[in-house]
N, C-alpha and C positions, 0 to 999 in steps of 0.2 A: 596170475589171472587166467581163467579158462579161455581157450580159444574157440572160435566158431568152427563148426563142423561142416566144411564144404568139401566136395569131391576135389582132390588136388588137380590143379590145371594140367600138370604133366601126365596124369593118369588118364583123364577123360575130359578133354577141353569142352565139348558140347554139354556134358553133364554138369561140369563146374559152372558154365555160363547160366544154365537153367537154375541151378542151386542158388547162385548169387542173386539172381533176379527175385527169386521167391523169398529168400531169407533176409535180403536187404529191403524187402517190401517195396520193390520198385513197380511191379506190375503182376497181373494175373491173366490167365487165359479167359477170354470172354465166352459167353454161352453158345455163340455160333462159331463153328470151326474156322480158325484163322484170324479171329478178332482178339483184341486185347483190352483189358481194363488197366489204365495207367493209374497207379495208386498215388496218394499225395506226395510221398517221398520222390517218386519218379517224375511226377508232373512238375514239382518245384524245380527240378533240374531242367526240364524242357522249357519252363517259363523263363529261366535265366538265359538259356540258349536263344529263345525267341526274342527276348528284350534286346540282347546285344546285336543279334543279326538285324532286327528291325531298324535299329539306329543306323547301322552300316548301309542298309538298303536305302533308307531315306536320305543319307548323305550322298548317295549316288543320284539323287534327284527323282527317285521313284515314289509314287503315291500309292497308298493302300486302297483297295476297293474290295467288293465282294460280289461273286457271281453264283448262279443257281447250282444246286446239287444235281438236279436232273437236266439232262441234255437230250433234245430230240435225236433219235437214232440217225435221221437223215443228215444232221450236221456232220457226224463223223464220216459219213460216206462221201462227203464232198472232196476230201483229200485222200486219194486212194492208198498211198503208203501208210498213212496214219491209221485208217480203219483196219488195214491188213495187219499192222503191227500190234494193235490192241485187241483185236477180236477175241483171242483165246482168254483174255483176262476180264472181259466185260461182264458186269451184272446188269441185266435188262429187266425193266418193269413193264409188264404187259397188261396188268389189271390194276385198277384203282377205283375207289368209291363204289365197289361192287359191280363194276362194268369193265369190259375189255376196252382198252384204249385204242383210239383210231390209229395212233402211231406209237410204237414202243419208245420208252424213255430209257436212256442209259444213265446209270449212276456214275458220275464223273470219274474217269480214271486219270484225267488231266483236263485242262480247260482251254487248250488252244482254239478249239472250234467255237465254243460259246463266246469266248472273249473276242475272237475274230469277227463274229457276227456283230458285236457291239462296236468294235473298232471301226467297222465299215460305216456305222451310223454316225460316229462321233468325229471322224476325220473327213474334212472337206478340202482344206488348203494346206500348203506347206507350212503355214503358220500354226497349224494344229500339231505339228511334229517337232521333236519326237513325243510320242505318247508313251509314258512309262508307268506301268501298273504292276501291282503285286497284290496277292491275296494270301491270307493265312486261312487254311481250310483243312477239311478231311477229304480223302479220296478213297476209291475202292478199286482194287485190282484182284480178281479172284485168284488166290494163291494156293497152289497144289501142295507145296511143302512149307507150311508156315513155321516161323520161329520168332518169338516175341522181339519186337523192335526191328529185327533184321528184315523179315518178310512177313507181313501180315495182310490180310484181306482188306482191312481198313487201317489207314494210318494218317497221322497229322503231318502237314508240311506247309511250306510257303512255295508259291509258284509265281514267278515274275513273267510278264508278257509285255513286249514293247513293239512299237512300230516306228520306223525311221524313213527319212527321205532318201537315203543312199545306203548302198551295201557297206561302204566304208564306215559310216556312222553306226550301223547295226553291229558290225564286227567289233568296233572299238568298245561299244557298250557291253556286249557279251563278255569281252575280255576283262573289262573293268570289274564287272560283277564277279567273274571267276577269280581274279587275283585279289582285289581289294576286299570283297565281301566274303567269298567262300574260303579261299586259301588263308586270308588274313584272320578270319574268325576261327577256323579250325586249328591253326597253328598257335595263335595268340591266346585264345580263350580255352580251347580244349587241350592244348599242349600236345597235339597230335601232328607229327610231321607228315606232309603229303607230297606226292608227285603230281604236278599238274601236267596234263598231256592231252593229245588229240585221240579220239576214238577212231578205230578203223571203220571202213565202210560197213563191214558186217556187224559192228557193235553200235552203229549210229542210231540215234533216236528216230523213230518212225516219222518221216516227213521232213527231217532236217537235212541241210546241206553240210553241216559240220556240227559235231558234238565234242565238247571239251569236258574233261573229268578231273577230279582230284581223288587220287587213290591212296589209301592208307594200309599199312601192314598191321594185321592183328597179332595177338600174342601167340597164335599157332602158326604164324607166317602166311596165312591166307590173306588175300586182298579184299578190301571192302571199298566200293564206290561211295564216297561220302557226299558228293554233289555233282551236278552236271549243268552245263550251259550250252544252249543250242542256237546256232544260226539257222534260221528257217528259210533263208533266201526270200523268194517271192511266192513260194508254194502255197502258203495259207492266204496270202494277200490275193492271189488269183482265184483261189477256191471260194473266198468270201467277199471278193470285190472290194478290198481295202485299197481305195485309190485316193489321190489328192491332186489338186491343181498346183502345178509348179510355178515358180516365179516367172517362167517364160510363157505361162498360160497353157501348157500341155497337161493332159491328164496322165498320171503315172501310177503304177502300183507301188505300194510301200514295201519296205523290207522289214521283216519281223524277227524277233528273237523270243526264246523262252528259257527259263532257268529255274532249278528247284533243289531244295534240300528237305530232309524229312526227319522223323523220329528214328530213322535208321542210324543217325549220328549218335544217338544215345547208346545203341547197341555197340557201335564202334568204340565209344568212350570206355565202355565196360571191358571190351576185349583187348584194348590197348593197355589200359592202366590197372585193371583189376589184378589181385593176387590171391593167394590161398586163404587170406583172411577177409576178403571181400573187395569192395570198390575202393579206389583211391581217386578222390575228386581233385582236379586242379583248383587251387585256391581262388583264382579269378572267377571260376564258374560256380563254386560251391554255394548253395543257398545259405548254409550255415558254415562259416569259416572256422569258428571257434565254439566249442561247447564247454562251458564251465560246469563241472560236475562236483556237487557236494558229496564228499565221500561218506561223511558221518556227521550228524548234527552235534554241535558243541558250542560253547560260549564264543560268540562273535563270528562263527563260521558263515552263517547266512548273510550277515551284514557285509563281511569281507567279500563274499562271492558277488553280492549285489553291486558293491562299489566297483569291483573289477569289471563287471559287465558294463556298467555305465562308462567307465574310462575307455574300454575297448570300443564301445559304440561311438563315443565322441571322436575316436581316432579313425572312424570310418570302417571299422571291422563289423561284419555280419556275425552277431554273437547270440547264443542261446544259453540261458541258465537252466540247468537240470538239477533241481533240488528234491527229486523224488526219492528220499531216503527210505521210503517204505519198499522200494524195489531194490534187490541186491545190486551192489555196485558192479560186480563182475558182469552181470547180465547187461547193465546199461552200457558198460565199456565195450562189450562185444558188439552190441547193436550199433554203437558209434563207429566202430571199426568196419563193420559190414557195410554201413552206409557211406563210408569214405570221408567222414568229416575230417578236414585236414589237421586240426589241432584240438586236443582235449586238455583242459586245465583242471587238475584235480585239487580240490580245496578240502582240507580236513583239519581237525584240531591239532594234530601233531605237527603238521607242516606250518600252520599259522604260528604256533608257539616258537618256531624257529625263524619266523619272518619270511617263510617261503611258500610257494605252491609247486606242484609237480606239473611239468609241461610234457605231454606226449605228442609226438609228430607222426601222423599216419604215413606219410610218404617215406621218410627215412627209417621209421620204426624206432627212433630213439626216444628216451624218456629221462628227464633230468630235472633237478630242483632249480627253481629260478626265484630270486629275491622279488618280493612283491613290488618294490619300486622299479624293477627292471622289466616287468612282464610285458607292458605295452610295446616297448621298443623291441624286445626279443621276439614277440609274436609277429609284429609287422615285418621284421626282417626275415623270419622263418617262412612266412607266407610267400614272399617274393622268391626266396631261394627254392622252395619246394615246387613252385610253378615251373621254374626253369629246369629243375632236376627231372621232373616228369618228362618234359620235352626231350632233354638230352638223353635220358634213358631209352625212350622210344626210338629216337634217331639212331643211337648206337645199335640197338637191336636190329633195326632195318638194315643198317650197313653190314652187320655181321652175318645177315641171312640173305644177302644179295650177291649173285654170282654173274660174272661176265663170261659169255661163251661166244663161239663163232658159228655154230651149226644148229639147225632145228632139232636134230636128235639129241644133242647135248642140252639144249634148252628145255625140252620136254622132260628129260631125266632130272635135271637140276631143279625144275619147278615143283617136283614132288616134295621138296623139303624147304623151299624158300622162293625168293623172287629171282628173276633172271633178266639180264640185259643182253640183247642179241641184235645184230644188224637186221633191220626190217627186210633188207634185200635177201637175207637168208631164209626168211619166213614167207612173206607174200600171202596172197589170199588162199592159195592151195595149202600152204603150210599152216595157216591159221585154222583151216578146217580140220587138218590132221591133228593139231594140238587140241582142238575142241573135243575131238573124239576120245581124247585121253584125259578129259576133265581139266584141261589147261587152257586159259584164255589169254589173248593179248589185251592187257589192261589198258594200255595207251601207247602212243607214239610220241617221242620227243626228239629234238635235235641232240647231237652228241654232247653239247654243253648243258643239256637239261632244259632248254627253253622250248616254248610252244611253237611247233611248225605251223606254217600258213596253209599247207596242203599235204595230201598223202604222197604227192609225187616229188617232194624235195629229196635231193640226194643225201645219202649217209644218215638216214633216220634210224633211231634206236627203238626197238620194240621191247616193252616191258611185259613179261609173261609171268603168270602165277595161277595157282588155284584160287578160287574166289568164293565169296558168299553171294 
C-alpha cells in the first residue's frame, strides 16, 4: 500500500506538523492572518474533547452560561495588572453602525472582567456562594506568530469563573479543576502525560495570585501548556465590587478563580502522538474508532461488512462503514492513516472465503487476519490496549528526554534538547530572566516528589525548564 507523503518529523518538525494538518484535513488558514478554519474532521475531534470535559466540569458542580463577545474597554482598566498583561493582544472596536463609538469595545481575550461585573449583581449573601460558572466560547488575542491550533488570533475554549466565600474554598476548587478535570482529561482521554505545577511569578496570569499549569512534552521535546487554573485572590472582587453578607452580618469581598483550556490541546495531541504517516488518535477520543473498509465488491461482501458494523455498534464501538469501491482502496487506507483512525477492518471476497477479515491497528502498525466470529472481542481488546500504549509511549519519551542538573548553566544547555529539572534555588528570578533570554522558560515549579507547592517560597522546590510553544 502506498504511504502518505509527509515531511518526516525528524527532518523538519514544524513542516511535518503543517503537512499533517493539511493532508489529514483537520484545518485551514482563515482569510484574516492568524485565524483558522477547523474542518469537519478536526472539529469532530474537538467535539469529543468538549463533550468529555463538559461532563467533568459539571461533575465539579459548575454550570454553563454565556457572556458577551464585546467588553467595554473600561472594564479591563479596573484591574491594573489585567489590562497591562493583555494590552498588546487586544482587538478593539472603535466604530459600529457607521458611527464612532462613545467608548471603545474590546473583543474578549478572556472574560474575568465582564463576568466579574455580573457576579457583583448576582451575589448578595453567603448563601449565593460558591457561584460556579463556565462558558464555551471563542476569544481573540492578536497573535504575531500564528500557528494553527497552537497560537491563533481567534480560538475556541472553555473558561471557568467562580466566586467563593473564603480563600481556602477558592483554592480547593481551583485545584479540583486542575487535577480532576484538566489532568484527568488530558491523561485519560488524550493519553498525554502531563506535569502539574505552579507557575513562577513572572509567568503568572495577569491579575492572579497563583497560576497552576499542566505541561506536556511534544514530539520535538518542546513543552506545551495544555491548560491553566488561576487563583485570583480578591483582586477582581475588589475591582468589580463582588461582595457578600457573611453569616456574621459583615460585608466581605469574595475570592475568585478562573481556569481554561482551548483548541491548543488539539495541536498538542498532534505533536505528541503523530508519526510520519499522520495522526494517531487515542481510541477513547477518536470520533471513529473503527473504519470497516470494503476492499472490493463481491458476493456477500457488503452484507458481511454491514453485519460487522452493526455488531460493533451494539458493542459500543464508534464505527463507520466505507463501501466506496469506486475510490481506490489504497487512497482510502492512506486517508484513514492520516486521520488517525485507530482500527481499520478490511473486508474483501478472498478474506471472506476463508472466514476472515484483515484488522489493521494504527497505533502499533500491525496488520493481521482475524476470524469473523472473533472480530468484536479482538477489536474491543485492541482499543483498550492501544489507548494505554499511546500513553506509555509518550511517558517513556518524556522520561528519556528529561535531565536532572544542579546549576543554571547546565540547565540552559540541557534544555536545548529536552526538559530539565533543577533546584529552583539555583535559578531564582534573575536566573529565570537569563534563561528567557536564551529561549528557555521555567515551565513550572513542583516539590521534589512532584506534587503541587502551596507557594513560591517553599524550600527545595524543583524548577522544570524547557523550550516551549
